[in-house]
A tleap script that builds the chain and sets N, CA, C and O, in Angstrom:
source leaprc.protein.ff14SB
mol = sequence {
  NMET LYS LYS THR LEU VAL LEU GLY ALA SER
  PRO LYS PRO GLU ARG PHE ALA PHE LYS ALA
  VAL GLU LEU LEU ARG LYS TYR GLY HIE PRO
  VAL ILE ALA VAL GLY LEU ARG ASP GLY GLU
  ILE GLY GLU THR LYS ILE GLN LYS GLU LEU
  TYR VAL GLU ASN ASP ILE ASP THR VAL THR
  LEU TYR LEU GLY GLU GLN ASN GLN PRO GLN
  TYR TYR ASP TYR LEU LEU LYS LEU ASN PRO
  LYS ARG ILE ILE PHE ASN PRO GLY THR GLU
  ASN ASP GLU LEU ILE LYS MET ALA LYS ASN
  GLN GLY ILE GLU THR VAL GLU ASP CYS THR
  LEU VAL MET LEU ARG GLY ASN TYR CTYR
}
set mol.1.N position { -86.675 -130.195 -28.579 }
set mol.1.CA position { -85.677 -130.590 -29.545 }
set mol.1.C position { -84.417 -131.065 -28.817 }
set mol.1.O position { -84.132 -130.639 -27.698 }
set mol.2.N position { -83.685 -131.936 -29.460 }
set mol.2.CA position { -82.528 -132.577 -28.829 }
set mol.2.C position { -81.228 -131.970 -29.355 }
set mol.2.O position { -80.875 -132.147 -30.521 }
set mol.3.N position { -80.525 -131.254 -28.479 }
set mol.3.CA position { -79.242 -130.677 -28.878 }
set mol.3.C position { -78.288 -131.813 -29.204 }
set mol.3.O position { -78.038 -132.690 -28.377 }
set mol.4.N position { -77.758 -131.783 -30.428 }
set mol.4.CA position { -76.972 -132.896 -30.949 }
set mol.4.C position { -75.580 -132.447 -31.350 }
set mol.4.O position { -75.409 -131.417 -32.002 }
set mol.5.N position { -74.592 -133.229 -30.955 }
set mol.5.CA position { -73.217 -133.009 -31.382 }
set mol.5.C position { -72.889 -134.043 -32.447 }
set mol.5.O position { -72.979 -135.246 -32.205 }
set mol.6.N position { -72.510 -133.568 -33.624 }
set mol.6.CA position { -72.097 -134.441 -34.720 }
set mol.6.C position { -70.579 -134.514 -34.678 }
set mol.6.O position { -69.896 -133.534 -34.972 }
set mol.7.N position { -70.058 -135.670 -34.315 }
set mol.7.CA position { -68.606 -135.851 -34.235 }
set mol.7.C position { -68.129 -136.544 -35.507 }
set mol.7.O position { -68.504 -137.678 -35.805 }
set mol.8.N position { -67.288 -135.819 -36.249 }
set mol.8.CA position { -66.837 -136.300 -37.551 }
set mol.8.C position { -67.485 -135.508 -38.672 }
set mol.8.O position { -67.570 -135.974 -39.808 }
set mol.9.N position { -67.945 -134.291 -38.340 }
set mol.9.CA position { -68.594 -133.433 -39.333 }
set mol.9.C position { -67.628 -133.106 -40.464 }
set mol.9.O position { -66.422 -132.973 -40.252 }
set mol.10.N position { -68.175 -132.981 -41.661 }
set mol.10.CA position { -67.370 -132.715 -42.853 }
set mol.10.C position { -68.045 -131.652 -43.716 }
set mol.10.O position { -69.269 -131.644 -43.844 }
set mol.11.N position { -67.252 -130.756 -44.308 }
set mol.11.CA position { -67.830 -129.758 -45.217 }
set mol.11.C position { -68.121 -130.318 -46.612 }
set mol.11.O position { -68.552 -129.576 -47.495 }
set mol.12.N position { -67.892 -131.608 -46.817 }
set mol.12.CA position { -68.118 -132.229 -48.130 }
set mol.12.C position { -69.571 -132.703 -48.237 }
set mol.12.O position { -69.992 -133.573 -47.475 }
set mol.13.N position { -70.342 -132.140 -49.176 }
set mol.13.CA position { -71.771 -132.464 -49.288 }
set mol.13.C position { -72.083 -133.940 -49.510 }
set mol.13.O position { -73.184 -134.387 -49.191 }
set mol.14.N position { -71.134 -134.704 -50.050 }
set mol.14.CA position { -71.405 -136.120 -50.306 }
set mol.14.C position { -71.280 -136.985 -49.052 }
set mol.14.O position { -71.637 -138.163 -49.083 }
set mol.15.N position { -70.787 -136.429 -47.964 }
set mol.15.CA position { -70.602 -137.194 -46.721 }
set mol.15.C position { -71.910 -137.267 -45.930 }
set mol.15.O position { -72.695 -136.319 -45.902 }
set mol.16.N position { -72.118 -138.418 -45.289 }
set mol.16.CA position { -73.332 -138.582 -44.487 }
set mol.16.C position { -73.355 -137.632 -43.297 }
set mol.16.O position { -74.431 -137.198 -42.885 }
set mol.17.N position { -72.202 -137.300 -42.738 }
set mol.17.CA position { -72.153 -136.357 -41.619 }
set mol.17.C position { -72.675 -134.991 -42.050 }
set mol.17.O position { -73.374 -134.327 -41.284 }
set mol.18.N position { -72.349 -134.569 -43.254 }
set mol.18.CA position { -72.850 -133.311 -43.811 }
set mol.18.C position { -74.377 -133.369 -43.905 }
set mol.18.O position { -75.076 -132.449 -43.481 }
set mol.19.N position { -74.874 -134.470 -44.468 }
set mol.19.CA position { -76.317 -134.643 -44.634 }
set mol.19.C position { -77.030 -134.688 -43.287 }
set mol.19.O position { -78.147 -134.190 -43.152 }
set mol.20.N position { -76.380 -135.287 -42.292 }
set mol.20.CA position { -76.987 -135.371 -40.960 }
set mol.20.C position { -77.142 -133.984 -40.346 }
set mol.20.O position { -78.187 -133.675 -39.774 }
set mol.21.N position { -76.115 -133.148 -40.459 }
set mol.21.CA position { -76.212 -131.785 -39.918 }
set mol.21.C position { -77.364 -131.047 -40.590 }
set mol.21.O position { -78.164 -130.400 -39.915 }
set mol.22.N position { -77.452 -131.140 -41.904 }
set mol.22.CA position { -78.541 -130.471 -42.630 }
set mol.22.C position { -79.909 -130.967 -42.168 }
set mol.22.O position { -80.807 -130.166 -41.911 }
set mol.23.N position { -80.066 -132.286 -42.063 }
set mol.23.CA position { -81.366 -132.848 -41.712 }
set mol.23.C position { -81.729 -132.572 -40.253 }
set mol.23.O position { -82.888 -132.298 -39.942 }
set mol.24.N position { -80.748 -132.642 -39.366 }
set mol.24.CA position { -81.010 -132.300 -37.963 }
set mol.24.C position { -81.542 -130.875 -37.861 }
set mol.24.O position { -82.517 -130.623 -37.153 }
set mol.25.N position { -80.905 -129.944 -38.564 }
set mol.25.CA position { -81.362 -128.547 -38.544 }
set mol.25.C position { -82.759 -128.421 -39.158 }
set mol.25.O position { -83.605 -127.691 -38.643 }
set mol.26.N position { -82.991 -129.131 -40.254 }
set mol.26.CA position { -84.301 -129.084 -40.911 }
set mol.26.C position { -85.404 -129.525 -39.953 }
set mol.26.O position { -86.510 -128.986 -39.976 }
set mol.27.N position { -85.090 -130.515 -39.108 }
set mol.27.CA position { -86.066 -131.016 -38.144 }
set mol.27.C position { -86.075 -130.204 -36.851 }
set mol.27.O position { -86.786 -130.548 -35.906 }
set mol.28.N position { -85.286 -129.125 -36.806 }
set mol.28.CA position { -85.340 -128.200 -35.680 }
set mol.28.C position { -84.421 -128.495 -34.515 }
set mol.28.O position { -84.537 -127.855 -33.470 }
set mol.29.N position { -83.512 -129.446 -34.661 }
set mol.29.CA position { -82.599 -129.784 -33.570 }
set mol.29.C position { -81.386 -128.853 -33.584 }
set mol.29.O position { -80.774 -128.660 -34.634 }
set mol.30.N position { -81.030 -128.276 -32.438 }
set mol.30.CA position { -79.788 -127.494 -32.374 }
set mol.30.C position { -78.596 -128.421 -32.611 }
set mol.30.O position { -78.557 -129.527 -32.073 }
set mol.31.N position { -77.627 -127.978 -33.411 }
set mol.31.CA position { -76.511 -128.838 -33.806 }
set mol.31.C position { -75.173 -128.172 -33.508 }
set mol.31.O position { -74.969 -126.991 -33.789 }
set mol.32.N position { -74.270 -128.957 -32.935 }
set mol.32.CA position { -72.864 -128.594 -32.792 }
set mol.32.C position { -72.113 -129.548 -33.713 }
set mol.32.O position { -72.233 -130.765 -33.573 }
set mol.33.N position { -71.344 -129.010 -34.649 }
set mol.33.CA position { -70.598 -129.835 -35.600 }
set mol.33.C position { -69.114 -129.763 -35.265 }
set mol.33.O position { -68.521 -128.685 -35.261 }
set mol.34.N position { -68.521 -130.916 -34.984 }
set mol.34.CA position { -67.096 -130.989 -34.666 }
set mol.34.C position { -66.431 -131.878 -35.713 }
set mol.34.O position { -66.866 -133.002 -35.962 }
set mol.35.N position { -65.368 -131.351 -36.319 }
set mol.35.CA position { -64.668 -132.103 -37.354 }
set mol.35.C position { -63.191 -131.793 -37.369 }
set mol.35.O position { -62.707 -130.987 -36.575 }
set mol.36.N position { -62.482 -132.430 -38.267 }
set mol.36.CA position { -61.035 -132.237 -38.373 }
set mol.36.C position { -60.670 -130.946 -39.090 }
set mol.36.O position { -59.571 -130.422 -38.913 }
set mol.37.N position { -61.598 -130.431 -39.905 }
set mol.37.CA position { -61.332 -129.214 -40.671 }
set mol.37.C position { -62.412 -128.183 -40.413 }
set mol.37.O position { -63.588 -128.518 -40.273 }
set mol.38.N position { -62.002 -126.926 -40.352 }
set mol.38.CA position { -62.981 -125.852 -40.269 }
set mol.38.C position { -63.798 -125.830 -41.555 }
set mol.38.O position { -63.327 -126.248 -42.613 }
set mol.39.N position { -64.997 -125.349 -41.450 }
set mol.39.CA position { -65.856 -125.225 -42.616 }
set mol.39.C position { -67.262 -124.907 -42.155 }
set mol.39.O position { -67.492 -124.611 -40.982 }
set mol.40.N position { -68.191 -124.970 -43.076 }
set mol.40.CA position { -69.583 -124.692 -42.757 }
set mol.40.C position { -70.489 -125.676 -43.476 }
set mol.40.O position { -70.197 -126.148 -44.575 }
set mol.41.N position { -71.588 -125.963 -42.819 }
set mol.41.CA position { -72.655 -126.754 -43.414 }
set mol.41.C position { -73.895 -125.886 -43.282 }
set mol.41.O position { -74.514 -125.834 -42.219 }
set mol.42.N position { -74.252 -125.214 -44.350 }
set mol.42.CA position { -75.317 -124.226 -44.266 }
set mol.42.C position { -74.898 -123.138 -43.297 }
set mol.42.O position { -73.853 -122.513 -43.471 }
set mol.43.N position { -75.708 -122.912 -42.282 }
set mol.43.CA position { -75.399 -121.897 -41.274 }
set mol.43.C position { -74.647 -122.471 -40.076 }
set mol.43.O position { -74.339 -121.742 -39.133 }
set mol.44.N position { -74.353 -123.755 -40.104 }
set mol.44.CA position { -73.660 -124.398 -38.988 }
set mol.44.C position { -72.162 -124.411 -39.247 }
set mol.44.O position { -71.699 -124.938 -40.259 }
set mol.45.N position { -71.416 -123.830 -38.328 }
set mol.45.CA position { -69.960 -123.791 -38.436 }
set mol.45.C position { -69.390 -125.113 -37.926 }
set mol.45.O position { -69.789 -125.602 -36.869 }
set mol.46.N position { -68.458 -125.684 -38.679 }
set mol.46.CA position { -67.739 -126.871 -38.209 }
set mol.46.C position { -66.557 -126.375 -37.401 }
set mol.46.O position { -65.751 -125.578 -37.882 }
set mol.47.N position { -66.459 -126.845 -36.185 }
set mol.47.CA position { -65.358 -126.415 -35.329 }
set mol.47.C position { -64.390 -127.556 -35.079 }
set mol.47.O position { -64.791 -128.710 -34.930 }
set mol.48.N position { -63.117 -127.218 -35.037 }
set mol.48.CA position { -62.087 -128.216 -34.732 }
set mol.48.C position { -61.939 -128.383 -33.223 }
set mol.48.O position { -61.553 -129.449 -32.743 }
set mol.49.N position { -62.247 -127.326 -32.484 }
set mol.49.CA position { -62.145 -127.388 -31.029 }
set mol.49.C position { -63.290 -128.237 -30.491 }
set mol.49.O position { -64.407 -128.190 -31.006 }
set mol.50.N position { -63.006 -129.000 -29.468 }
set mol.50.CA position { -64.031 -129.843 -28.868 }
set mol.50.C position { -64.989 -129.005 -28.041 }
set mol.50.O position { -64.561 -128.165 -27.250 }
set mol.51.N position { -66.262 -129.226 -28.218 }
set mol.51.CA position { -67.313 -128.550 -27.473 }
set mol.51.C position { -67.312 -129.105 -26.057 }
set mol.51.O position { -67.293 -130.322 -25.874 }
set mol.52.N position { -67.331 -128.230 -25.048 }
set mol.52.CA position { -67.144 -128.719 -23.678 }
set mol.52.C position { -68.325 -128.499 -22.733 }
set mol.52.O position { -68.219 -128.828 -21.552 }
set mol.53.N position { -69.424 -127.965 -23.202 }
set mol.53.CA position { -70.582 -127.785 -22.324 }
set mol.53.C position { -71.266 -129.135 -22.092 }
set mol.53.O position { -71.197 -130.031 -22.934 }
set mol.54.N position { -71.925 -129.266 -20.941 }
set mol.54.CA position { -72.610 -130.527 -20.621 }
set mol.54.C position { -74.108 -130.445 -20.899 }
set mol.54.O position { -74.921 -130.897 -20.093 }
set mol.55.N position { -74.469 -129.862 -22.050 }
set mol.55.CA position { -75.888 -129.714 -22.380 }
set mol.55.C position { -76.275 -130.491 -23.641 }
set mol.55.O position { -77.265 -130.170 -24.299 }
set mol.56.N position { -75.491 -131.503 -23.965 }
set mol.56.CA position { -75.742 -132.293 -25.171 }
set mol.56.C position { -76.685 -133.452 -24.849 }
set mol.56.O position { -76.439 -134.226 -23.924 }
set mol.57.N position { -77.752 -133.559 -25.611 }
set mol.57.CA position { -78.661 -134.693 -25.470 }
set mol.57.C position { -78.101 -135.912 -26.199 }
set mol.57.O position { -78.075 -137.017 -25.658 }
set mol.58.N position { -77.653 -135.693 -27.439 }
set mol.58.CA position { -77.244 -136.799 -28.303 }
set mol.58.C position { -75.921 -136.501 -28.984 }
set mol.58.O position { -75.698 -135.398 -29.482 }
set mol.59.N position { -75.045 -137.498 -28.999 }
set mol.59.CA position { -73.852 -137.455 -29.848 }
set mol.59.C position { -74.099 -138.453 -30.964 }
set mol.59.O position { -74.445 -139.605 -30.704 }
set mol.60.N position { -73.925 -138.020 -32.203 }
set mol.60.CA position { -74.034 -138.937 -33.331 }
set mol.60.C position { -72.665 -139.047 -33.988 }
set mol.60.O position { -72.076 -138.046 -34.398 }
set mol.61.N position { -72.171 -140.267 -34.081 }
set mol.61.CA position { -70.796 -140.515 -34.523 }
set mol.61.C position { -70.694 -140.765 -36.020 }
set mol.61.O position { -71.454 -141.537 -36.604 }
set mol.62.N position { -69.728 -140.085 -36.614 }
set mol.62.CA position { -69.361 -140.300 -38.016 }
set mol.62.C position { -67.856 -140.495 -38.113 }
set mol.62.O position { -67.212 -139.996 -39.035 }
set mol.63.N position { -67.305 -141.223 -37.157 }
set mol.63.CA position { -65.888 -141.588 -37.143 }
set mol.63.C position { -65.801 -143.099 -37.052 }
set mol.63.O position { -66.491 -143.714 -36.239 }
set mol.64.N position { -64.964 -143.700 -37.873 }
set mol.64.CA position { -64.759 -145.139 -37.798 }
set mol.64.C position { -64.169 -145.535 -36.457 }
set mol.64.O position { -63.554 -144.721 -35.768 }
set mol.65.N position { -64.362 -146.788 -36.097 }
set mol.65.CA position { -63.896 -147.301 -34.804 }
set mol.65.C position { -62.427 -146.979 -34.543 }
set mol.65.O position { -62.064 -146.639 -33.418 }
set mol.66.N position { -61.584 -147.080 -35.559 }
set mol.66.CA position { -60.149 -146.844 -35.388 }
set mol.66.C position { -59.826 -145.388 -35.041 }
set mol.66.O position { -58.755 -145.109 -34.502 }
set mol.67.N position { -60.735 -144.463 -35.341 }
set mol.67.CA position { -60.509 -143.043 -35.051 }
set mol.67.C position { -61.213 -142.565 -33.782 }
set mol.67.O position { -61.167 -141.377 -33.462 }
set mol.68.N position { -61.856 -143.467 -33.063 }
set mol.68.CA position { -62.626 -143.073 -31.890 }
set mol.68.C position { -61.861 -143.031 -30.572 }
set mol.68.O position { -62.181 -142.190 -29.732 }
set mol.69.N position { -60.852 -143.903 -30.337 }
set mol.69.CA position { -60.228 -143.950 -29.010 }
set mol.69.C position { -59.754 -142.605 -28.470 }
set mol.69.O position { -59.839 -142.369 -27.265 }
set mol.70.N position { -59.268 -141.738 -29.312 }
set mol.70.CA position { -58.808 -140.430 -28.837 }
set mol.70.C position { -59.951 -139.570 -28.286 }
set mol.70.O position { -59.702 -138.567 -27.616 }
set mol.71.N position { -61.192 -139.954 -28.561 }
set mol.71.CA position { -62.353 -139.191 -28.099 }
set mol.71.C position { -63.092 -139.855 -26.931 }
set mol.71.O position { -64.070 -139.295 -26.436 }
set mol.72.N position { -62.650 -141.024 -26.484 }
set mol.72.CA position { -63.363 -141.728 -25.415 }
set mol.72.C position { -63.583 -140.841 -24.193 }
set mol.72.O position { -64.720 -140.658 -23.759 }
set mol.73.N position { -62.515 -140.294 -23.639 }
set mol.73.CA position { -62.641 -139.470 -22.433 }
set mol.73.C position { -63.545 -138.277 -22.684 }
set mol.73.O position { -64.383 -137.933 -21.850 }
set mol.74.N position { -63.373 -137.657 -23.822 }
set mol.74.CA position { -64.183 -136.493 -24.190 }
set mol.74.C position { -65.669 -136.853 -24.213 }
set mol.74.O position { -66.490 -136.152 -23.622 }
set mol.75.N position { -66.007 -137.938 -24.889 }
set mol.75.CA position { -67.410 -138.333 -25.000 }
set mol.75.C position { -68.008 -138.674 -23.642 }
set mol.75.O position { -69.149 -138.309 -23.357 }
set mol.76.N position { -67.255 -139.366 -22.811 }
set mol.76.CA position { -67.767 -139.738 -21.493 }
set mol.76.C position { -67.915 -138.519 -20.590 }
set mol.76.O position { -68.842 -138.463 -19.782 }
set mol.77.N position { -67.018 -137.543 -20.713 }
set mol.77.CA position { -67.139 -136.310 -19.921 }
set mol.77.C position { -68.320 -135.466 -20.372 }
set mol.77.O position { -68.942 -134.785 -19.557 }
set mol.78.N position { -68.638 -135.504 -21.670 }
set mol.78.CA position { -69.822 -134.784 -22.161 }
set mol.78.C position { -71.083 -135.329 -21.507 }
set mol.78.O position { -72.046 -134.597 -21.277 }
set mol.79.N position { -71.064 -136.637 -21.209 }
set mol.79.CA position { -72.182 -137.320 -20.567 }
set mol.79.C position { -73.522 -137.051 -21.265 }
set mol.79.O position { -74.475 -136.596 -20.633 }
set mol.80.N position { -73.585 -137.335 -22.570 }
set mol.80.CA position { -74.863 -137.149 -23.263 }
set mol.80.C position { -75.863 -138.199 -22.804 }
set mol.80.O position { -75.490 -139.194 -22.184 }
set mol.81.N position { -77.135 -137.970 -23.113 }
set mol.81.CA position { -78.140 -138.979 -22.795 }
set mol.81.C position { -77.946 -140.222 -23.656 }
set mol.81.O position { -78.199 -141.343 -23.216 }
set mol.82.N position { -77.486 -140.004 -24.908 }
set mol.82.CA position { -77.276 -141.154 -25.791 }
set mol.82.C position { -76.188 -140.861 -26.814 }
set mol.82.O position { -75.866 -139.711 -27.114 }
set mol.83.N position { -75.636 -141.956 -27.337 }
set mol.83.CA position { -74.674 -141.904 -28.432 }
set mol.83.C position { -75.232 -142.775 -29.551 }
set mol.83.O position { -75.572 -143.939 -29.337 }
set mol.84.N position { -75.321 -142.198 -30.742 }
set mol.84.CA position { -75.767 -142.957 -31.909 }
set mol.84.C position { -74.535 -143.397 -32.690 }
set mol.84.O position { -73.704 -142.580 -33.086 }
set mol.85.N position { -74.436 -144.691 -32.900 }
set mol.85.CA position { -73.371 -145.276 -33.711 }
set mol.85.C position { -73.951 -145.515 -35.103 }
set mol.85.O position { -74.654 -146.498 -35.333 }
set mol.86.N position { -73.650 -144.611 -36.019 }
set mol.86.CA position { -74.127 -144.739 -37.394 }
set mol.86.C position { -73.429 -145.918 -38.069 }
set mol.86.O position { -72.380 -146.357 -37.595 }
set mol.87.N position { -73.987 -146.443 -39.167 }
set mol.87.CA position { -73.348 -147.571 -39.850 }
set mol.87.C position { -71.867 -147.298 -40.133 }
set mol.87.O position { -71.498 -146.255 -40.674 }
set mol.88.N position { -71.037 -148.265 -39.753 }
set mol.88.CA position { -69.598 -148.137 -39.942 }
set mol.88.C position { -68.863 -147.560 -38.751 }
set mol.88.O position { -67.635 -147.473 -38.762 }
set mol.89.N position { -69.607 -147.161 -37.710 }
set mol.89.CA position { -68.970 -146.581 -36.520 }
set mol.89.C position { -69.120 -147.465 -35.291 }
set mol.89.O position { -68.669 -147.097 -34.206 }
set mol.90.N position { -69.748 -148.623 -35.446 }
set mol.90.CA position { -70.002 -149.505 -34.310 }
set mol.90.C position { -68.688 -149.825 -33.596 }
set mol.90.O position { -67.661 -150.061 -34.233 }
set mol.91.N position { -68.741 -149.828 -32.263 }
set mol.91.CA position { -67.523 -150.002 -31.467 }
set mol.91.C position { -67.911 -150.606 -30.119 }
set mol.91.O position { -68.390 -149.895 -29.235 }
set mol.92.N position { -67.707 -151.907 -29.959 }
set mol.92.CA position { -68.111 -152.600 -28.732 }
set mol.92.C position { -67.449 -152.020 -27.488 }
set mol.92.O position { -68.078 -151.941 -26.433 }
set mol.93.N position { -66.197 -151.616 -27.600 }
set mol.93.CA position { -65.483 -151.065 -26.442 }
set mol.93.C position { -66.136 -149.769 -25.963 }
set mol.93.O position { -66.387 -149.609 -24.769 }
set mol.94.N position { -66.409 -148.852 -26.875 }
set mol.94.CA position { -67.034 -147.582 -26.498 }
set mol.94.C position { -68.472 -147.792 -26.041 }
set mol.94.O position { -68.935 -147.123 -25.118 }
set mol.95.N position { -69.172 -148.710 -26.677 }
set mol.95.CA position { -70.547 -149.008 -26.260 }
set mol.95.C position { -70.555 -149.473 -24.804 }
set mol.95.O position { -71.379 -149.016 -24.013 }
set mol.96.N position { -69.654 -150.367 -24.453 }
set mol.96.CA position { -69.576 -150.871 -23.077 }
set mol.96.C position { -69.237 -149.741 -22.107 }
set mol.96.O position { -69.851 -149.633 -21.045 }
set mol.97.N position { -68.274 -148.906 -22.459 }
set mol.97.CA position { -67.882 -147.793 -21.589 }
set mol.97.C position { -69.056 -146.836 -21.375 }
set mol.97.O position { -69.298 -146.388 -20.254 }
set mol.98.N position { -69.778 -146.528 -22.444 }
set mol.98.CA position { -70.911 -145.612 -22.345 }
set mol.98.C position { -72.022 -146.210 -21.479 }
set mol.98.O position { -72.564 -145.533 -20.605 }
set mol.99.N position { -72.355 -147.464 -21.722 }
set mol.99.CA position { -73.413 -148.113 -20.939 }
set mol.99.C position { -73.050 -148.172 -19.461 }
set mol.99.O position { -73.913 -147.992 -18.602 }
set mol.100.N position { -71.778 -148.423 -19.160 }
set mol.100.CA position { -71.330 -148.453 -17.765 }
set mol.100.C position { -71.506 -147.107 -17.080 }
set mol.100.O position { -71.597 -147.039 -15.855 }
set mol.101.N position { -71.554 -146.045 -17.858 }
set mol.101.CA position { -71.743 -144.698 -17.311 }
set mol.101.C position { -73.210 -144.268 -17.383 }
set mol.101.O position { -73.545 -143.140 -17.021 }
set mol.102.N position { -74.073 -145.156 -17.846 }
set mol.102.CA position { -75.498 -144.848 -17.910 }
set mol.102.C position { -75.915 -144.096 -19.158 }
set mol.102.O position { -76.999 -143.515 -19.199 }
set mol.103.N position { -75.066 -144.098 -20.179 }
set mol.103.CA position { -75.381 -143.439 -21.441 }
set mol.103.C position { -76.029 -144.464 -22.372 }
set mol.103.O position { -75.478 -145.539 -22.604 }
set mol.104.N position { -77.190 -144.123 -22.894 }
set mol.104.CA position { -77.869 -144.999 -23.852 }
set mol.104.C position { -77.043 -145.070 -25.136 }
set mol.104.O position { -76.506 -144.058 -25.587 }
set mol.105.N position { -76.942 -146.243 -25.713 }
set mol.105.CA position { -76.256 -146.396 -26.996 }
set mol.105.C position { -77.235 -146.953 -28.017 }
set mol.105.O position { -78.032 -147.843 -27.720 }
set mol.106.N position { -77.157 -146.410 -29.223 }
set mol.106.CA position { -78.058 -146.800 -30.300 }
set mol.106.C position { -77.221 -147.080 -31.542 }
set mol.106.O position { -76.419 -146.244 -31.956 }
set mol.107.N position { -77.407 -148.249 -32.133 }
set mol.107.CA position { -76.754 -148.569 -33.400 }
set mol.107.C position { -77.803 -148.417 -34.489 }
set mol.107.O position { -78.626 -149.306 -34.709 }
set mol.108.N position { -77.759 -147.278 -35.165 }
set mol.108.CA position { -78.773 -146.945 -36.161 }
set mol.108.C position { -78.234 -145.814 -37.025 }
set mol.108.O position { -77.115 -145.345 -36.819 }
set mol.109.N position { -79.019 -145.388 -37.975 }
set mol.109.CA position { -78.643 -144.297 -38.872 }
set mol.109.C position { -79.434 -143.050 -38.499 }
set mol.109.O position { -80.665 -143.060 -38.502 }
set mol.110.N position { -78.724 -141.986 -38.181 }
set mol.110.CA position { -79.373 -140.735 -37.796 }
set mol.110.C position { -80.356 -140.268 -38.867 }
set mol.110.O position { -81.453 -139.815 -38.541 }
set mol.111.N position { -79.977 -140.374 -40.135 }
set mol.111.CA position { -80.853 -139.925 -41.224 }
set mol.111.C position { -82.155 -140.716 -41.248 }
set mol.111.O position { -83.230 -140.140 -41.417 }
set mol.112.N position { -82.063 -142.027 -41.081 }
set mol.112.CA position { -83.253 -142.888 -41.073 }
set mol.112.C position { -84.101 -142.596 -39.840 }
set mol.112.O position { -85.328 -142.543 -39.924 }
set mol.113.N position { -83.450 -142.407 -38.699 }
set mol.113.CA position { -84.179 -142.113 -37.462 }
set mol.113.C position { -84.982 -140.821 -37.597 }
set mol.113.O position { -86.140 -140.761 -37.184 }
set mol.114.N position { -84.375 -139.797 -38.169 }
set mol.114.CA position { -85.072 -138.522 -38.350 }
set mol.114.C position { -86.253 -138.678 -39.302 }
set mol.114.O position { -87.365 -138.241 -39.004 }
set mol.115.N position { -86.004 -139.295 -40.434 }
set mol.115.CA position { -87.075 -139.453 -41.437 }
set mol.115.C position { -88.175 -140.390 -40.957 }
set mol.115.O position { -89.330 -140.259 -41.361 }
set mol.116.N position { -87.812 -141.338 -40.091 }
set mol.116.CA position { -88.792 -142.281 -39.566 }
set mol.116.C position { -89.493 -141.786 -38.311 }
set mol.116.O position { -90.307 -142.501 -37.727 }
set mol.117.N position { -89.178 -140.562 -37.895 }
set mol.117.CA position { -89.788 -139.934 -36.717 }
set mol.117.C position { -89.555 -140.708 -35.429 }
set mol.117.O position { -90.431 -140.745 -34.565 }
set mol.118.N position { -88.376 -141.333 -35.286 }
set mol.118.CA position { -88.037 -141.968 -34.010 }
set mol.118.C position { -86.685 -141.501 -33.495 }
set mol.118.O position { -86.001 -142.220 -32.767 }
set mol.119.N position { -86.311 -140.298 -33.881 }
set mol.119.CA position { -85.066 -139.726 -33.406 }
set mol.119.C position { -85.233 -139.333 -31.947 }
set mol.119.O position { -84.296 -138.823 -31.334 }
savepdb mol mol.pdb
quit
């Protein structure tokens, strides 16, 4: 299973980030949820503090491009195997930075990837 960090997690059930945390857990992936507000998604606690261990396989983004620059250094230091840019989060600058560091970048929907068995 792929340990996944959801950046932009939300305790609001109507948000795609909320649905992604639920579906990742349903498919057996360990999940770290990082968001602007404390809360919970099922048994997963949303933390405001940035997760700093280097054991993340995948980061899946739920932050618009305009809200990403403050996380560039953080994401590159995490050095995940890949970063998924969900619809609405595409960012050419971050994609280039990640690729230059050898991080795979994927422009796709985490929910579709999980349901389509190509996560």
